N, C-alpha and C positions, 0 to 999 in steps of 0.2 A: 217704489217706496224707498226713501232714504233710510240708511241704517246708521246708528250711532257708532262711531269709530273710537271714541276716547274712553278713558276709564270711567267707571261708575262709582261715585262717592256719595254716600248717604249720611248726612250729619244729623238729621232729625225728621220728624214727620213719618209719612207712610209712602213707600215706593213699591210698585208692582212691576216686575220685568216679565214681558211676554215675548212670544214669537220664537223662531228658530234661528239662533245666531250665537256666536261665542262672545262672552264678556271676558276680555283679557285680564283686567284687574278690577276687582270689586272690593270696595271698602265700606264697611258699616261702622260708623263712629257713634251711633246712638239712635238710629231710626228703627222702625218696624219695616222689614223688607220681605217681600214675597218673590223670590227668584224662580219664576215659573218657566224661564226660557229653556229650550232644549237645543241640542245640536246632534243631528244624526251623523255618525262617522267621526265624532270628535268630542272635545270637552265643551260643555255648556258654559263653564267658568274655568279659566286657567288658574287664577290666583284669587282666593277669597280671604280677605283680611277682616276678621270679625272682632273688632276692637271694642264694641259696645252695642247696645240695642239687642233686638231679636231678629234673627234671620230665620224665617219660617218657610221651609221647602216642602211643606205638606199640602199645599194648595193645588198641586198638579200631580196626577198619577202617571205622567209620562216619565219613563226611565231616562236618567241623565247622569253624566259623570262630571265631577269637579276634580281637577288635577291636584291642586294644593289648597288646603285649608289651614290658615294661620289663626288659631283660636286663642284670643287673649282672655284674661280672667273675667273681664266685664262683658264678654261676648256670649250670646246664647244662640245655639243652633238647634232648631226643631226640625227633624227629618225622619223619613221612613227609610230605613236601611235597605228595604227591598226595592226602593225606587231610586234613591240617590247613592251613587258609588263615589267614594272619596279615595283617590289614589294615594295621597300623602297627607297625613295629619301632622301638624306642627303646633305643639302646645307650649304655653309659657314656661320659662324656667322657674323652678321652685314649686311646682305643683300643677294641677290640672285646672282647666277652666270648667265652667258649668256648661255641660253639653246634654241636651235632651235628645234621645233617639227613640222614636216610636215605631212599633211594628204594627 
């Protein structure tokens, strides 16, 4: 099976990411995204740029790690902190973004 090697950029609509592989750069500019991909022995997502829309990581109960999350004011992240580990949070200057973490 062929694997996508480029960045993932979601400008609108609905996108579901599945399987076991690393997304090096993921950008949500205004879509609803379900990033269910996992990576055993590494990061499921290296850089997540959440500029808009909703990124909902609660649709899979598989534990996974994202290395860097860049959360802008218009980006929303829905996640279970018992399932998703974020190594580095980067929030916008001048305040925090809207972030929803569910247990």
